[in-house]
PDBQT receptor file of N, H, CA, C and O in Angstrom, charges set to zero:
ATOM      1  N   MET A   1      -5.398  31.252 -13.348  1.00  0.00    +0.000 N 
ATOM      2  CA  MET A   1      -6.223  30.548 -12.356  1.00  0.00    +0.000 C 
ATOM      3  C   MET A   1      -6.491  29.109 -12.789  1.00  0.00    +0.000 C 
ATOM      4  O   MET A   1      -6.380  28.177 -11.992  1.00  0.00    +0.000 OA
ATOM      5  N   LYS A   2      -6.849  28.938 -14.078  1.00  0.00    +0.000 N 
ATOM      6  H   LYS A   2      -6.940  29.694 -14.726  1.00  0.00    +0.000 HD
ATOM      7  CA  LYS A   2      -7.139  27.591 -14.582  1.00  0.00    +0.000 C 
ATOM      8  C   LYS A   2      -5.898  26.703 -14.523  1.00  0.00    +0.000 C 
ATOM      9  O   LYS A   2      -5.971  25.530 -14.159  1.00  0.00    +0.000 OA
ATOM     10  N   THR A   3      -4.757  27.289 -14.890  1.00  0.00    +0.000 N 
ATOM     11  H   THR A   3      -4.697  28.242 -15.186  1.00  0.00    +0.000 HD
ATOM     12  CA  THR A   3      -3.499  26.539 -14.853  1.00  0.00    +0.000 C 
ATOM     13  C   THR A   3      -3.161  26.137 -13.425  1.00  0.00    +0.000 C 
ATOM     14  O   THR A   3      -2.678  25.032 -13.175  1.00  0.00    +0.000 OA
ATOM     15  N   GLU A   4      -3.421  27.050 -12.490  1.00  0.00    +0.000 N 
ATOM     16  H   GLU A   4      -3.813  27.947 -12.694  1.00  0.00    +0.000 HD
ATOM     17  CA  GLU A   4      -3.169  26.773 -11.075  1.00  0.00    +0.000 C 
ATOM     18  C   GLU A   4      -4.011  25.591 -10.594  1.00  0.00    +0.000 C 
ATOM     19  O   GLU A   4      -3.522  24.714  -9.881  1.00  0.00    +0.000 OA
ATOM     20  N   LEU A   5      -5.275  25.581 -10.991  1.00  0.00    +0.000 N 
ATOM     21  H   LEU A   5      -5.673  26.294 -11.570  1.00  0.00    +0.000 HD
ATOM     22  CA  LEU A   5      -6.171  24.488 -10.607  1.00  0.00    +0.000 C 
ATOM     23  C   LEU A   5      -5.719  23.171 -11.219  1.00  0.00    +0.000 C 
ATOM     24  O   LEU A   5      -5.763  22.129 -10.566  1.00  0.00    +0.000 OA
ATOM     25  N   LYS A   6      -5.282  23.221 -12.479  1.00  0.00    +0.000 N 
ATOM     26  H   LYS A   6      -5.247  24.068 -13.009  1.00  0.00    +0.000 HD
ATOM     27  CA  LYS A   6      -4.800  22.003 -13.144  1.00  0.00    +0.000 C 
ATOM     28  C   LYS A   6      -3.569  21.460 -12.429  1.00  0.00    +0.000 C 
ATOM     29  O   LYS A   6      -3.435  20.253 -12.228  1.00  0.00    +0.000 OA
ATOM     30  N   THR A   7      -2.674  22.366 -12.049  1.00  0.00    +0.000 N 
ATOM     31  H   THR A   7      -2.783  23.346 -12.213  1.00  0.00    +0.000 HD
ATOM     32  CA  THR A   7      -1.454  21.959 -11.340  1.00  0.00    +0.000 C 
ATOM     33  C   THR A   7      -1.806  21.356  -9.986  1.00  0.00    +0.000 C 
ATOM     34  O   THR A   7      -1.261  20.323  -9.597  1.00  0.00    +0.000 OA
ATOM     35  N   THR A   8      -2.720  22.006  -9.271  1.00  0.00    +0.000 N 
ATOM     36  H   THR A   8      -3.163  22.845  -9.587  1.00  0.00    +0.000 HD
ATOM     37  CA  THR A   8      -3.151  21.497  -7.964  1.00  0.00    +0.000 C 
ATOM     38  C   THR A   8      -3.796  20.130  -8.119  1.00  0.00    +0.000 C 
ATOM     39  O   THR A   8      -3.525  19.213  -7.344  1.00  0.00    +0.000 OA
ATOM     40  N   ASN A   9      -4.650  20.002  -9.126  1.00  0.00    +0.000 N 
ATOM     41  H   ASN A   9      -4.870  20.747  -9.755  1.00  0.00    +0.000 HD
ATOM     42  CA  ASN A   9      -5.328  18.743  -9.393  1.00  0.00    +0.000 C 
ATOM     43  C   ASN A   9      -4.310  17.645  -9.712  1.00  0.00    +0.000 C 
ATOM     44  O   ASN A   9      -4.411  16.527  -9.209  1.00  0.00    +0.000 OA
ATOM     45  N   TYR A  10      -3.333  17.977 -10.551  1.00  0.00    +0.000 N 
ATOM     46  H   TYR A  10      -3.250  18.886 -10.960  1.00  0.00    +0.000 HD
ATOM     47  CA  TYR A  10      -2.285  17.021 -10.922  1.00  0.00    +0.000 C 
ATOM     48  C   TYR A  10      -1.492  16.597  -9.681  1.00  0.00    +0.000 C 
ATOM     49  O   TYR A  10      -1.211  15.415  -9.485  1.00  0.00    +0.000 OA
ATOM     50  N   ASN A  11      -1.136  17.580  -8.847  1.00  0.00    +0.000 N 
ATOM     51  H   ASN A  11      -1.365  18.540  -9.006  1.00  0.00    +0.000 HD
ATOM     52  CA  ASN A  11      -0.378  17.274  -7.627  1.00  0.00    +0.000 C 
ATOM     53  C   ASN A  11      -1.170  16.368  -6.696  1.00  0.00    +0.000 C 
ATOM     54  O   ASN A  11      -0.620  15.444  -6.098  1.00  0.00    +0.000 OA
ATOM     55  N   LEU A  12      -2.467  16.641  -6.579  1.00  0.00    +0.000 N 
ATOM     56  H   LEU A  12      -2.914  17.392  -7.065  1.00  0.00    +0.000 HD
ATOM     57  CA  LEU A  12      -3.319  15.796  -5.734  1.00  0.00    +0.000 C 
ATOM     58  C   LEU A  12      -3.402  14.377  -6.291  1.00  0.00    +0.000 C 
ATOM     59  O   LEU A  12      -3.377  13.404  -5.537  1.00  0.00    +0.000 OA
ATOM     60  N   GLU A  13      -3.499  14.267  -7.604  1.00  0.00    +0.000 N 
ATOM     61  H   GLU A  13      -3.519  15.057  -8.217  1.00  0.00    +0.000 HD
ATOM     62  CA  GLU A  13      -3.538  12.941  -8.239  1.00  0.00    +0.000 C 
ATOM     63  C   GLU A  13      -2.244  12.182  -7.972  1.00  0.00    +0.000 C 
ATOM     64  O   GLU A  13      -2.268  10.985  -7.683  1.00  0.00    +0.000 OA
ATOM     65  N   GLN A  14      -1.120  12.877  -8.068  1.00  0.00    +0.000 N 
ATOM     66  H   GLN A  14      -1.100  13.849  -8.303  1.00  0.00    +0.000 HD
ATOM     67  CA  GLN A  14       0.177  12.245  -7.813  1.00  0.00    +0.000 C 
ATOM     68  C   GLN A  14       0.283  11.793  -6.354  1.00  0.00    +0.000 C 
ATOM     69  O   GLN A  14       0.779  10.704  -6.067  1.00  0.00    +0.000 OA
ATOM     70  N   LEU A  15      -0.184  12.638  -5.446  1.00  0.00    +0.000 N 
ATOM     71  H   LEU A  15      -0.587  13.523  -5.680  1.00  0.00    +0.000 HD
ATOM     72  CA  LEU A  15      -0.184  12.270  -4.024  1.00  0.00    +0.000 C 
ATOM     73  C   LEU A  15      -1.062  11.054  -3.778  1.00  0.00    +0.000 C 
ATOM     74  O   LEU A  15      -0.704  10.154  -3.019  1.00  0.00    +0.000 OA
ATOM     75  N   GLN A  16      -2.219  11.044  -4.434  1.00  0.00    +0.000 N 
ATOM     76  H   GLN A  16      -2.510  11.776  -5.051  1.00  0.00    +0.000 HD
ATOM     77  CA  GLN A  16      -3.150   9.925  -4.267  1.00  0.00    +0.000 C 
ATOM     78  C   GLN A  16      -2.522   8.628  -4.787  1.00  0.00    +0.000 C 
ATOM     79  O   GLN A  16      -2.646   7.578  -4.156  1.00  0.00    +0.000 OA
ATOM     80  N   LYS A  17      -1.850   8.705  -5.940  1.00  0.00    +0.000 N 
ATOM     81  H   LYS A  17      -1.750   9.558  -6.453  1.00  0.00    +0.000 HD
ATOM     82  CA  LYS A  17      -1.193   7.516  -6.502  1.00  0.00    +0.000 C 
ATOM     83  C   LYS A  17      -0.095   7.017  -5.571  1.00  0.00    +0.000 C 
ATOM     84  O   LYS A  17       0.042   5.816  -5.341  1.00  0.00    +0.000 OA
ATOM     85  N   ALA A  18       0.684   7.952  -5.041  1.00  0.00    +0.000 N 
ATOM     86  H   ALA A  18       0.573   8.928  -5.228  1.00  0.00    +0.000 HD
ATOM     87  CA  ALA A  18       1.767   7.577  -4.125  1.00  0.00    +0.000 C 
ATOM     88  C   ALA A  18       1.198   6.946  -2.857  1.00  0.00    +0.000 C 
ATOM     89  O   ALA A  18       1.726   5.953  -2.357  1.00  0.00    +0.000 OA
ATOM     90  N   TYR A  19       0.119   7.532  -2.344  1.00  0.00    +0.000 N 
ATOM     91  H   TYR A  19      -0.310   8.338  -2.751  1.00  0.00    +0.000 HD
ATOM     92  CA  TYR A  19      -0.521   7.004  -1.136  1.00  0.00    +0.000 C 
ATOM     93  C   TYR A  19      -1.060   5.599  -1.387  1.00  0.00    +0.000 C 
ATOM     94  O   TYR A  19      -0.879   4.699  -0.566  1.00  0.00    +0.000 OA
ATOM     95  N   GLN A  20      -1.725   5.419  -2.529  1.00  0.00    +0.000 N 
ATOM     96  H   GLN A  20      -1.872   6.150  -3.195  1.00  0.00    +0.000 HD
ATOM     97  CA  GLN A  20      -2.284   4.108  -2.857  1.00  0.00    +0.000 C 
ATOM     98  C   GLN A  20      -1.186   3.065  -3.015  1.00  0.00    +0.000 C 
ATOM     99  O   GLN A  20      -1.337   1.927  -2.573  1.00  0.00    +0.000 OA
ATOM    100  N   ALA A  21      -0.084   3.451  -3.644  1.00  0.00    +0.000 N 
ATOM    101  H   ALA A  21       0.039   4.376  -4.003  1.00  0.00    +0.000 HD
ATOM    102  CA  ALA A  21       1.039   2.527  -3.811  1.00  0.00    +0.000 C 
ATOM    103  C   ALA A  21       1.617   2.153  -2.446  1.00  0.00    +0.000 C 
ATOM    104  O   ALA A  21       1.942   0.992  -2.200  1.00  0.00    +0.000 OA
ATOM    105  N   ASP A  22       1.740   3.136  -1.571  1.00  0.00    +0.000 N 
ATOM    106  H   ASP A  22       1.476   4.079  -1.771  1.00  0.00    +0.000 HD
ATOM    107  CA  ASP A  22       2.250   2.900  -0.219  1.00  0.00    +0.000 C 
ATOM    108  C   ASP A  22       1.335   1.946   0.548  1.00  0.00    +0.000 C 
ATOM    109  O   ASP A  22       1.806   1.035   1.229  1.00  0.00    +0.000 OA
ATOM    110  N   GLN A  23       0.032   2.163   0.432  1.00  0.00    +0.000 N 
ATOM    111  H   GLN A  23      -0.350   2.903  -0.121  1.00  0.00    +0.000 HD
ATOM    112  CA  GLN A  23      -0.935   1.297   1.110  1.00  0.00    +0.000 C 
ATOM    113  C   GLN A  23      -0.856  -0.132   0.566  1.00  0.00    +0.000 C 
ATOM    114  O   GLN A  23      -0.966  -1.103   1.314  1.00  0.00    +0.000 OA
ATOM    115  N   GLN A  24      -0.663  -0.238  -0.750  1.00  0.00    +0.000 N 
ATOM    116  H   GLN A  24      -0.573   0.551  -1.358  1.00  0.00    +0.000 HD
ATOM    117  CA  GLN A  24      -0.569  -1.560  -1.374  1.00  0.00    +0.000 C 
ATOM    118  C   GLN A  24       0.665  -2.311  -0.871  1.00  0.00    +0.000 C 
ATOM    119  O   GLN A  24       0.604  -3.511  -0.606  1.00  0.00    +0.000 OA
ATOM    120  N   VAL A  25       1.776  -1.599  -0.743  1.00  0.00    +0.000 N 
ATOM    121  H   VAL A  25       1.825  -0.624  -0.958  1.00  0.00    +0.000 HD
ATOM    122  CA  VAL A  25       3.008  -2.207  -0.233  1.00  0.00    +0.000 C 
ATOM    123  C   VAL A  25       2.807  -2.662   1.217  1.00  0.00    +0.000 C 
ATOM    124  O   VAL A  25       3.231  -3.754   1.596  1.00  0.00    +0.000 OA
ATOM    125  N   LYS A  26       2.159  -1.817   2.020  1.00  0.00    +0.000 N 
ATOM    126  H   LYS A  26       1.815  -0.930   1.712  1.00  0.00    +0.000 HD
ATOM    127  CA  LYS A  26       1.896  -2.182   3.421  1.00  0.00    +0.000 C 
ATOM    128  C   LYS A  26       1.003  -3.415   3.493  1.00  0.00    +0.000 C 
ATOM    129  O   LYS A  26       1.233  -4.311   4.305  1.00  0.00    +0.000 OA
ATOM    130  N   TYR A  27      -0.010  -3.454   2.643  1.00  0.00    +0.000 N 
ATOM    131  H   TYR A  27      -0.197  -2.726   1.983  1.00  0.00    +0.000 HD
ATOM    132  CA  TYR A  27      -0.931  -4.592   2.616  1.00  0.00    +0.000 C 
ATOM    133  C   TYR A  27      -0.192  -5.874   2.237  1.00  0.00    +0.000 C 
ATOM    134  O   TYR A  27      -0.370  -6.915   2.869  1.00  0.00    +0.000 OA
ATOM    135  N   MET A  28       0.641  -5.783   1.193  1.00  0.00    +0.000 N 
ATOM    136  H   MET A  28       0.785  -4.937   0.679  1.00  0.00    +0.000 HD
ATOM    137  CA  MET A  28       1.393  -6.953   0.737  1.00  0.00    +0.000 C 
ATOM    138  C   MET A  28       2.369  -7.424   1.809  1.00  0.00    +0.000 C 
ATOM    139  O   MET A  28       2.575  -8.625   1.985  1.00  0.00    +0.000 OA
ATOM    140  N   SER A  29       2.965  -6.479   2.520  1.00  0.00    +0.000 N 
ATOM    141  H   SER A  29       2.798  -5.503   2.376  1.00  0.00    +0.000 HD
ATOM    142  CA  SER A  29       3.895  -6.813   3.595  1.00  0.00    +0.000 C 
ATOM    143  C   SER A  29       3.171  -7.543   4.725  1.00  0.00    +0.000 C 
ATOM    144  O   SER A  29       3.664  -8.547   5.240  1.00  0.00    +0.000 OA
ATOM    145  N   LEU A  30       2.002  -7.034   5.106  1.00  0.00    +0.000 N 
ATOM    146  H   LEU A  30       1.602  -6.219   4.688  1.00  0.00    +0.000 HD
ATOM    147  CA  LEU A  30       1.207  -7.692   6.149  1.00  0.00    +0.000 C 
ATOM    148  C   LEU A  30       0.749  -9.072   5.699  1.00  0.00    +0.000 C 
ATOM    149  O   LEU A  30       0.738 -10.022   6.481  1.00  0.00    +0.000 OA
ATOM    150  N   GLU A  31       0.375  -9.168   4.438  1.00  0.00    +0.000 N 
ATOM    151  H   GLU A  31       0.384  -8.396   3.802  1.00  0.00    +0.000 HD
ATOM    152  CA  GLU A  31      -0.072 -10.446   3.877  1.00  0.00    +0.000 C 
ATOM    153  C   GLU A  31       1.055 -11.483   3.954  1.00  0.00    +0.000 C 
ATOM    154  O   GLU A  31       0.827 -12.636   4.321  1.00  0.00    +0.000 OA
ATOM    155  N   ALA A  32       2.267 -11.058   3.602  1.00  0.00    +0.000 N 
ATOM    156  H   ALA A  32       2.452 -10.122   3.304  1.00  0.00    +0.000 HD
ATOM    157  CA  ALA A  32       3.424 -11.951   3.655  1.00  0.00    +0.000 C 
ATOM    158  C   ALA A  32       3.739 -12.353   5.096  1.00  0.00    +0.000 C 
ATOM    159  O   ALA A  32       4.078 -13.504   5.371  1.00  0.00    +0.000 OA
ATOM    160  N   GLU A  33       3.624 -11.397   6.002  1.00  0.00    +0.000 N 
ATOM    161  H   GLU A  33       3.349 -10.462   5.779  1.00  0.00    +0.000 HD
ATOM    162  CA  GLU A  33       3.887 -11.675   7.415  1.00  0.00    +0.000 C 
ATOM    163  C   GLU A  33       2.869 -12.679   7.970  1.00  0.00    +0.000 C 
ATOM    164  O   GLU A  33       3.230 -13.593   8.712  1.00  0.00    +0.000 OA
ATOM    165  N   LEU A  34       1.607 -12.500   7.607  1.00  0.00    +0.000 N 
ATOM    166  H   LEU A  34       1.313 -11.758   7.005  1.00  0.00    +0.000 HD
ATOM    167  CA  LEU A  34       0.564 -13.433   8.046  1.00  0.00    +0.000 C 
ATOM    168  C   LEU A  34       0.797 -14.831   7.480  1.00  0.00    +0.000 C 
ATOM    169  O   LEU A  34       0.606 -15.833   8.170  1.00  0.00    +0.000 OA
ATOM    170  N   GLU A  35       1.207 -14.884   6.233  1.00  0.00    +0.000 N 
ATOM    171  H   GLU A  35       1.363 -14.070   5.673  1.00  0.00    +0.000 HD
ATOM    172  CA  GLU A  35       1.497 -16.165   5.586  1.00  0.00    +0.000 C 
ATOM    173  C   GLU A  35       2.622 -16.888   6.326  1.00  0.00    +0.000 C 
ATOM    174  O   GLU A  35       2.549 -18.092   6.568  1.00  0.00    +0.000 OA
ATOM    175  N   LEU A  36       3.658 -16.134   6.678  1.00  0.00    +0.000 N 
ATOM    176  H   LEU A  36       3.717 -15.155   6.481  1.00  0.00    +0.000 HD
ATOM    177  CA  LEU A  36       4.793 -16.691   7.412  1.00  0.00    +0.000 C 
ATOM    178  C   LEU A  36       4.358 -17.203   8.789  1.00  0.00    +0.000 C 
ATOM    179  O   LEU A  36       4.736 -18.301   9.197  1.00  0.00    +0.000 OA
ATOM    180  N   LEU A  37       3.565 -16.404   9.497  1.00  0.00    +0.000 N 
ATOM    181  H   LEU A  37       3.258 -15.512   9.166  1.00  0.00    +0.000 HD
ATOM    182  CA  LEU A  37       3.071 -16.817  10.815  1.00  0.00    +0.000 C 
ATOM    183  C   LEU A  37       2.205 -18.066  10.711  1.00  0.00    +0.000 C 
ATOM    184  O   LEU A  37       2.286 -18.956  11.557  1.00  0.00    +0.000 OA
ATOM    185  N   LEU A  38       1.388 -18.127   9.686  1.00  0.00    +0.000 N 
ATOM    186  H   LEU A  38       1.322 -17.403   8.999  1.00  0.00    +0.000 HD
ATOM    187  CA  LEU A  38       0.533 -19.292   9.476  1.00  0.00    +0.000 C 
ATOM    188  C   LEU A  38       1.379 -20.546   9.249  1.00  0.00    +0.000 C 
ATOM    189  O   LEU A  38       1.074 -21.609   9.789  1.00  0.00    +0.000 OA
ATOM    190  N   GLN A  39       2.434 -20.419   8.454  1.00  0.00    +0.000 N 
ATOM    191  H   GLN A  39       2.681 -19.554   8.016  1.00  0.00    +0.000 HD
ATOM    192  CA  GLN A  39       3.338 -21.547   8.216  1.00  0.00    +0.000 C 
ATOM    193  C   GLN A  39       4.010 -21.983   9.519  1.00  0.00    +0.000 C 
ATOM    194  O   GLN A  39       4.155 -23.177   9.780  1.00  0.00    +0.000 OA
ATOM    195  N   GLN A  40       4.419 -21.008  10.333  1.00  0.00    +0.000 N 
ATOM    196  H   GLN A  40       4.301 -20.038  10.121  1.00  0.00    +0.000 HD
ATOM    197  CA  GLN A  40       5.067 -21.322  11.608  1.00  0.00    +0.000 C 
ATOM    198  C   GLN A  40       4.103 -22.047  12.542  1.00  0.00    +0.000 C 
ATOM    199  O   GLN A  40       4.499 -22.975  13.247  1.00  0.00    +0.000 OA
ATOM    200  N   ILE A  41       2.853 -21.629  12.546  1.00  0.00    +0.000 N 
ATOM    201  H   ILE A  41       2.532 -20.875  11.973  1.00  0.00    +0.000 HD
ATOM    202  CA  ILE A  41       1.836 -22.294  13.377  1.00  0.00    +0.000 C 
ATOM    203  C   ILE A  41       1.628 -23.728  12.904  1.00  0.00    +0.000 C 
ATOM    204  O   ILE A  41       1.569 -24.658  13.708  1.00  0.00    +0.000 OA
ATOM    205  N   LYS A  42       1.519 -23.893  11.589  1.00  0.00    +0.000 N 
ATOM    206  H   LYS A  42       1.567 -23.138  10.936  1.00  0.00    +0.000 HD
ATOM    207  CA  LYS A  42       1.318 -25.240  11.030  1.00  0.00    +0.000 C 
ATOM    208  C   LYS A  42       2.498 -26.147  11.363  1.00  0.00    +0.000 C 
ATOM    209  O   LYS A  42       2.315 -27.318  11.698  1.00  0.00    +0.000 OA
ATOM    210  N   THR A  43       3.714 -25.598  11.270  1.00  0.00    +0.000 N 
ATOM    211  H   THR A  43       3.862 -24.647  10.999  1.00  0.00    +0.000 HD
ATOM    212  CA  THR A  43       4.922 -26.369  11.566  1.00  0.00    +0.000 C 
ATOM    213  C   THR A  43       4.982 -26.722  13.053  1.00  0.00    +0.000 C 
ATOM    214  O   THR A  43       5.368 -27.835  13.409  1.00  0.00    +0.000 OA
ATOM    215  N   ALA A  44       4.610 -25.796  13.910  1.00  0.00    +0.000 N 
ATOM    216  H   ALA A  44       4.296 -24.892  13.621  1.00  0.00    +0.000 HD
ATOM    217  CA  ALA A  44       4.646 -26.019  15.359  1.00  0.00    +0.000 C 
ATOM    218  C   ALA A  44       3.639 -27.081  15.790  1.00  0.00    +0.000 C 
ATOM    219  O   ALA A  44       3.861 -27.782  16.777  1.00  0.00    +0.000 OA
ATOM    220  N   LYS A  45       2.544 -27.202  15.063  1.00  0.00    +0.000 N 
ATOM    221  H   LYS A  45       2.364 -26.633  14.261  1.00  0.00    +0.000 HD
ATOM    222  CA  LYS A  45       1.501 -28.173  15.411  1.00  0.00    +0.000 C 
ATOM    223  C   LYS A  45       1.917 -29.603  15.084  1.00  0.00    +0.000 C 
ATOM    224  O   LYS A  45       1.400 -30.551  15.675  1.00  0.00    +0.000 OA
ATOM    225  N   LYS A  46       2.848 -29.762  14.144  1.00  0.00    +0.000 N 
ATOM    226  H   LYS A  46       3.268 -28.991  13.664  1.00  0.00    +0.000 HD
ATOM    227  CA  LYS A  46       3.263 -31.110  13.717  1.00  0.00    +0.000 C 
ATOM    228  C   LYS A  46       4.089 -31.815  14.769  1.00  0.00    +0.000 C 
ATOM    229  O   LYS A  46       4.511 -32.952  14.562  1.00  0.00    +0.000 OA
TER     230      LYS A  46
């Protein structure tokens, strides 16, 4: 039973790490996209 709980806990931790990494990649992608759009707006205004 204890081993089962440890395995479940470990699996949940791994899922959480993967989810957090995925969210970080999505955030960085959106950040880059916003930066690009901002540059395009600045260029269009000139």
